[in-house]
N, C-alpha and C positions, 0 to 999 in steps of 0.2 A: 093519442095517435101512435101507432107502432113505428118502430125505428125503420122497418123496411119501407113503409109508406113514406116516411120522411125522406129516406134516401132516394126513392123513386121521384118524388116531387122535386127534391133538390137538384138531381141530375137533369130531370126534364126541364126545370126552370133555367138551369145553366145553359143547356143546349138551345132552348128557346131564345134566351137572351143573346147568345152568340149568333144564332141564325137571324134574329131580328136585326142585330147590328150590322151583320154582313149584308143582309138583304137591303137594308136601308141605304148603306153605302153603294151597293150595286145599282139599286134603282135610281139613286140620286145621280150617280155618274151616267147611267143610261139615259135619264131624262135630259141631262145637260148635253150629252152627245146628240140626242134626238133634236134638241133645239138648235144646236150648231149645224146639224145635218140639214135641217129645214132652211136655215139661213143660207148655207152654202148653195143648196140647190136653187133656192129662190133668187139668189144673187146671180147665178148663172143664167137664169131665165130673163132677168132684167137686162143683162148684156145682150142676150139673143134678141129681145124685143128692140133694144136700142139699135142693133145692127139692121134689123128688118125695117125700122122707121127710117134710118138713113137711106137704105136702098129705095124705099117707097118714095121718099122726097126727091132723091136723085133722078128717079125715072119719071115722076109725075109732074114736077114743078117746071122743068125747062120749057114745056110747050105752053105755058100760061103767061099772060101779061099781067103782072102784079106790080103795083107801086110799092117799092120797098119802104117808102116813108109813111105808108098807111098801115098801121098795125092791125087794124080790123080786117083790111083786105088780105094782108099776109096770113092772119090767123084763119080766115075763111078758106083761103087756098090750101093751107096746110091741112085743115080739117077735112076738106073735100078729098084731097089726095089720099090721106090716110084711110078714110072711110071707104074709098073705092079700091084700095089695094087689096086684092084677094089673098096674097101671101101673109100680110100682117093680120088680117082678120082670121085667117085659118090658124095662124100661130096662137093668137090670143084665145080663140075658142078651144083649141086643143089643151092649152095650159090650164084653163079653168075646168075643163071636163075631166082631165086625166090626173091632175095633181091632187093628192088626198088632203092637203092642208091649205090650199089656196082658195079663198072665197071669191075674189074678183080681181080684174086687171084694168087699169085705166092709164091713158096718156093725157096729161093735163097741162095747161099753160101756166105761166108764172102766177096768175091770180087763182090757181087751184080750180079752174073751170075745165070740165071734161071736154076733151076733143073727141076721144073715142073711149067708150066704156063697155066692158064685157063682164058679165052676160046681160046686164040691164042697159039696153041702148037708149032707154028713155032718159038716162042721166046725161046724155050728150048735151053739151053747151050749158050744163048745170054746174053750179059750184058744189063740189063734193065736201062732206064733213071732214074735219081734221081728225086724225088718228095718231096714237102714240107710235113712235118709231120702234121697229123690231129690235134695234140695238139696246133699248131699255130692258127688254126681256132677257137678253143675253147677259146683261150685267147684274141681274138679280142673284141673290143667294139661293141655295138649294131649296130651303124651306119656302122662301118667297116664290120661287119658280113653281113648286108644287101647288101652292095656294092659287097662283094665277092660272095654271093649266087646268086644275081640277076645281076651280072656282066658277063664278058667273062668266058667261061667254064674253069675250073681248076680241077685238080685231086690231092687229098690229100691221103697219105698213113697212114694206121693204122698197126703198125708193132709189132711183138713179136719175140724175139730172143731165140734160143736154143743153149745150150753150151754142150761141150763134154770135160771132164777132165778139167773143168774150162777155157776152151778156146772156143771162138765163133765157132759155128759149122754150124748152119742153121738159116735163118731168114724168118719168115712168113710175107708176105706183102699183105694187102688187099687195093685196090684202090677205093676211094669214089669220085665220080664226082659231082661237084657243081650243074650241070644241073639236076642230079637226085634228089638232095636235094630240088632244086627249084620246080621241078615237084611234089614232095611229099608235099611241103609246099603250093602250089598254091590253093588247095581247102580251106585251112584256110584263105588265103588272099581274095579269092572271097567271102567267107562268111562274112569276116570283112567289105569289101566294100559294100556288100549288106546291112549289118546292118547300116552302115553310111548313105547310101542313104535313108533307111527307117527312120532313126532318123531325117534326114533333112526334109522329108515330114511331119513327125509328128510335128517337131518343127515349121514349117510354119503354120500348122493348129493351134497348141497351141498359137503361136504368134498372129495370127489373132484373136483368141478368147480372149486372154489376152488384146490385144489392144482395142477391143470393150468394154471389161469389165472395163478397165482403163479409157476410154474416156466417159463412161456413166455418172459418177459423174460430169465431166466437162460440159457435155451437160445439166445436171440438173442445174449446176451453171449458165450456159448461160441463161437458162429459168428464173432463179431467178433474174438475173441481168436485164433481159428485164422487169420483173415485177417491180423491184425496180426503174428502169428508168421511167416506166409509172407512178408509184405512186409519183415519185419525181417531176413530171411536175407541174409547178405552176398553181394554179387556175386562171381562167379568170379574177377574181376580183383584182388580184395582179397588181400593177402598172407596166407599161412597163419599167420605169427607173430602178426599183428594179430587174426586170427580166434581163435586160441587165447587171446589176451589178453582180448578182449572176451567170448568165449563159451567158458570153459574146460570141459573134459570132466568129466562127473559122476564122483565118486569111486566106486571099486569097491564100497564098502560100501553105497552108495545105489542103489536100483533105477532103471533108466532110465525115462523118461516113459512109453513104450509099456507096459512091464510094470506101471507104477503104474496106468495107465488100465484095463488089462485086469483087474487085480485088483479095482479098484473097480466094475467092471461098467458098467452103463448109467446110474449115478447122475449126473445132469446137474450137480448142485452139486459133487459130488466131482471131476468132470472140470474144471469151472471153477476150483475151488480149486487143483487141480494145475497148471493152465495159468497161473494168477496167480502161484503159487509160482515156476514156471520163469521167467516174465517178470520177476518181482521180482528173482530171482537174477541174471538177465541185466542188468537195469537197475542193480543194485548193482555188478556187475562193470564196467559202462560208467562208472558214477560214479567208481569207484576209478581207472580209467584216466584219465578226464578230470581228476580231482583231482590225480593225479600230473603229468599234462601241464601243468595250470595252475600248479602249484608250480614246475615246471622253467621254464616260460615266465616266471613272475614273477621267478625268480632271474636268468634271462638278461636280462630287461628292466631289473632293478635294477642290473646291472653295465654297461649300455650308457651311453656318454657322449652318444649322440644321443637326441633326444626322438622317441619313436615313439607314434603314436595310431592306433587302429583304430576306424572309425565304422561304424554299421549303415546299412541302406538309408534310414532316416529321419534320418540325420546325427546320431546320438547316439553318444557315446564309450563304448566297452565295454572298451577295452584301452589303458592309459596307462602309460608307463614313468616311472621316478622322475625322469629327467633333464628331463621336460617342465616340472616345477616351476621349474627354473632359467630356462627360456625365457619362461614366461608369468607367473611370480610368483603362481601359483594352486595351492592344495593339490590333491593327487590326489583326495581325498574329494569336493571340489566339482566336479571334472571328470567323474568317473564318472557316466554316465547323463545328462549335460547335453547340450543341443543345441549344435551348432557356433556358432549365433548367440549363445548365452550364454557361450561360451568365448572367442571372438575378438571384440574390439572393432573396429568398422569405423573408428574414429578413429585407430587405429594402422596403421602401414605393414604390419606382418606380418598383423594381423587383416584389413585390407582385401584383401590378396592372397589369403588363404585363403578368405574369404567370397565374393569374386568367382569364385574357381575352383569352389566348391561350387555356387553359384547357376547358373553357366554350364555345369556338368558338364565342365569342361576340366581336363585333367591338368596338373601343374606338374613340369617336368623340371629339377631342380637349378638353380633360380633363386636368385640371391643378393639378399638384402634387408638394408639397414642400418636397425636399429631406432632409436628416438628417443634411446636412450642411447649410440649409436655402436657397437653390437655388430653384427658381421657374421654373418648366419645364412643358411645354404643350405637352401632349402625344396624338398621333393619331395612331390607328391600323385599317387597312382595310384588309379583307380577299378577295382573288382573286378567282373568280369562272368562269367557262367556260359556257357562256350563251347557247351554242349550244349542250352542253352535259347534259345527264340525271343524271350524277353523282353529287350528292349534296355535296360531299367533296370538300374542297377548293384546288386550285392548289398551293397556297402559301399565304403569308401575307406580307404586307408592313407596317413597323413601322417607325413613324416620331417623333423625339424629337426636340422640339422647345424651345430654351433658352429665357425665358422672361426677364431674367436679362440682357442679351446682348442687347435686344431691349431697355431696359431702359438706358443702358450705351450709346448706339448709340444716343438716344434722348438727353442724357445729353451732349454728345460731340457736337451734332448739335447746342444745345443751347449755349454752350461755343463758338462755331465758330461764331454763329450769334452775340453774344455779343461782341466778339473781332472785328468782321467786323464793328459793329456799332461804337465801340470805335475808330477803325482805321479811319473811315470816320469823326468822330467827331474831333479827334486829327488833322487830315489833315486840316480840316476847321479852327480849332482854331489856329494851327500853322501858317497857311497862314495869318489869320487876325491879329494875335498878332505880327508877325514878322515885319511888316511895322511900326507900332507905336514904337516898340522897337528901330528900326533903327533911326527913327526921334528923339526919346529921346536921343539916344547916340550922334547924331549930335549936338543937342542943348545943351547937357551937356558939350561938348567940347567948344562950343562958350561961355557958361557961365563961364567955368574954366578960359578962357583967360581974362575975364573981372573982375574976383575976384582977389584981391591982395594976394600975397603970405604971409603965416604965420598966417592967420586968421582962426577962427573956421569954417567959411563957406567953406574953401577949404577941411577941414577934412570931413565935411558932404558930400561934392561933391564926395570925394574918396569912401565913404561908398555907396553912391547912385550908383556910377559907378560899384563897385564890385557886388552889388546886381543885377544890370541890366545885367551884364555879366553872372551871374549865371542863371538869368531868360532866357537869350538868349540861354544858353546851354540846358536848359530844353525844350525850344521851338524847338531848332534844333533837339533834341532827338525825339520829337513828329513828326517832319517832316520826319526825317530819318526812323522812325518806320513804316510810311505809304508808304514808297517808295518801288516799286517792286525790287526784287533781281534776278539776273541771277545766277543759280546754276552752279558751276564748277564740274560736275559729273565725277568721275573716279572710276575705280575698286579699292577698298581699302580692306585690311585685317583688320577687326574690332579689332583683337588682338593688332595690332600696334596702332590703335586709342585709345584703352583703356589704353595701356601702356604709350602713350604720355600724356594723361590726368592725370594719376596718378603721372607722373614725374613732370608735371606743378604744381600740388597741393601738392607736397611733403613738401614744405616749410610751407604751411598752416597746414598740418597734424602734422608736428614736433612742431609747435608753440602751437597747441591746445592739444597735447598729444594723437593723434589719431593713431591707428595701422590699417593697411589696410590688409584685407584678400581677395586676388585676385585669381580667378579661370577662366581658359580659356581652350578651346579644344586643343588637340594636332595638329589638322589639321587647315588649313586656313578657316576663315569665311569671305567669299567675299561678299561685297555689293557695289552697285554703289551709291556713296555718294559724297557730298562736304566735304572733310576732315576737313577744317577749321571751317565750321559752325557746323558740328557734334561734333567736339572737344569742341567748345564753349558751345553747348547745354549740353553735358555730364559733362563739367566742372562746369556749373551752378548747376547741380544736385548733383555732388560730394561735392562741397564746401558748398552747402546748407545742406547736410547731416552732414558734419563736424561741421558746425555752430550749428546744432541742438543738439549736444552733448557737453554741456558746460563744463562738468567735464571730457571730454575725453572718450575714449572707442574704440570699434572695428567697423570699417566700412567695410562691405562686398560688393565686386564688382565681379559679376559673369557673364561670357559671355557663352551663350549656343545657339544651333540651332536645328531645327527639320526637316530640308530639304527644308522648304519653308520660314521660318522666322528666323531671328537672334534676340536673347533676351539679353538685358543688364540689369541686376538687381542690383540696388544700395540700400542697406539696412543699416540704422543706428539704433542705440539703444537709441534714445532720448526719449522725452516725447510723441511723436506722434502728430497727427493732430486731433483736436476735430471734431466730426461729423458735427457740425453746420457750420463750415467754410471750410470743405473739398471740397465742390463743387465750391468754389471761389478762390482756390489757383492759378489757371491759369488766373485769371482776371488781366488785366493790372493795375498797380499801387496798387495792393492789397498786403499788407505786414503786419506782426505782429511785426516787429522789427523797432525800432526808426531810426536806421541807414540804413534800407533797402529802396530800390527804388520801389519795386514791379514790376520790369520789367523782372527779371531773368527767372522765371518759364514761364512767357508769351512768352519770346523768345524761351525757350526750346520747349514749346508746338508747336509753329509755325514752328521751324526748323524741328522737327520730322514729322509734317504733310506735309511739303514741300518735304520730302523724301518718301511720301506715306506710312508713318509708323503710329504708335500709341503709346501713352504714358498712362500707367495706374498707379494708386496709391492704395496701400494697407496699411492701418494704423489702429492701435488700441491705444488709449490713454494709455500711460504707457509702451507700448511694442515696440515702435519705428515705423518707416515708411519704406516702400519699394516702390521705383519707378521702373517701368518696361518699358524700351524703346524697342519697337518691330519694326524691319526694315526688308523689303523684301530682300531675298538673290538674287544673280544675276540670278539664274535659274527661280525665281518666279517673278521678277520685269521686267519692260519694258526696263530698261537700256537706256532711251533716255534723251537727254538734254532738260530741261524744264525751262520755265520762268513763275513764278506765280505772277499775278498782283492783287490777292485778297488782298485788304488792310487790311483785318483782319488776314492774314497768312504770310505776307512777312516781312523780317527784313533785314536791310542793314548790310554790312560787317563792317562798321565803328562802329556801335553800338554793333555788335557781339564781337568785340575785346576789349570792355571796361572792361571785366573780372569781378572781384569781386565787382565792384562798384554797380552792379544791382542785387545782390543776395537777394531774399526774405527769410523770416523766415518761416520754415515749422512747427515748434513746436507751441504749444499753447502760448497764450500771457503770 
């Protein structure tokens, strides 16, 4: 059924219901009024008859000799008087003939025997049948009244009693027939039904008009949807792959739009519904595409080292990479949607450059600026224009912040890696070449010991030579082990437990040197996929080296933090710091400033951190202490795969890793 038909039927039914309810109330009230009107008029007639009876008796009885103690004689005299009175008979006859609802009129004695009856005089001196009182009909409900009036014919009496010497004497009884009430009420009923029929016809006309008026906006919406669908069609230059992605073909199980419209016919609402469904599906497909593109773009931006910001036409940031936080020291949540004037402070060099470029509409091409903290940043700003539009205003702007310091740090790390790789290859060759002569010397030393007599000075010198050869053998073995590849035993570890274990291992050293530890860790787990033994050894090297840097004791700060992608372990001492001229060499193998140091500890730490795809940074100022920062990828950011690294400049054996404090280098100045 079409919507227009439904609307017409609904409005017609509503009007019909309202008309029916109002007509029912009106007819009910009208019937009740008609019943009351009949009662009132009949009651008046009874009083008129009573008055005429009194007059007839007053004029006719005085000339008669009647024994008042004889009831039969009194009744006969009264009956004869009333029957002979022309005024009373004329009144009764006129009431019956001209009243539309009255059936008969009678004057009866207390025994209900008729004295005078009109129109049937044969009922005189006869006992009349009893009838219900008209007051019963007046007290009925509306529905009951309708059933009585329009039901089987009934007669109700309206009575008025006359008394003599305070005793019942006569009773005037007027009979009202329900059929006469119905006939008197019928014109009103016909008029009401005619009104209802007219209301139905008018309601149908109004319903049709209202339906057309209500559906007209829907037809306009349908036309606008057609126009929108036509404008939404992709240009021919768009690739077919993108077209299939944004607007996939309908499955074979579903009817195509044309079939759907043809099946629904000319129902405007059905057509609009189908068009909205198709546009909704198309919009959902586009949303899925753009959601995937947004996720990929966010992932790409999160891995960028450069700060990238995309601004709209009104200079509001809508795309921000994670690296921007490092340049501006402002959270991404505060940058999104903010105006360029709220993001960049004109009192800073970087902010002043960017603000001037935006206000002047001038692009920035790889200009270098040094911030107030001494950081060198390369700034690029490009304004985006529509080549096919005559509007000269830009559609937006793309700002790029390139950290020149990070480039220098990467180059420094590559240089350290190259040097360590060279040292590793060198030590591997030296260890291999020296190992064989040492073995030969040890064999011949034992032969020489057997030929020397006991107790001589020569034997004491042989013992010294043997001791030094063993020490040399350990050094050579260390070189060989250092260049040997290591298989990482990677497992998911909570770095809080790793830090706590390292601090417990170093507690004896802290107590001996008078060091107090200030440790801080997050309340939730910091999970990384690491080799716990190697990482503990690397962190232990840094912690013990920090303790050794404070000769007079002090506070050693160990803090564990994370930013969603990386975990950071910061170890800060309050020693003398590292001089600038040797800071770049502290990770070199065998470099140390302590006489008892081996120069292997920090080199081991550097290689262990790199084996875990991490990074180690150093911040130091002479006289203010040193901070080592170990950065490791969290499980969500790392690959989490088992790896074997064979780069001789970055691997370290587990035997050497467990030598502990014997290989701790000095971080402080000489």
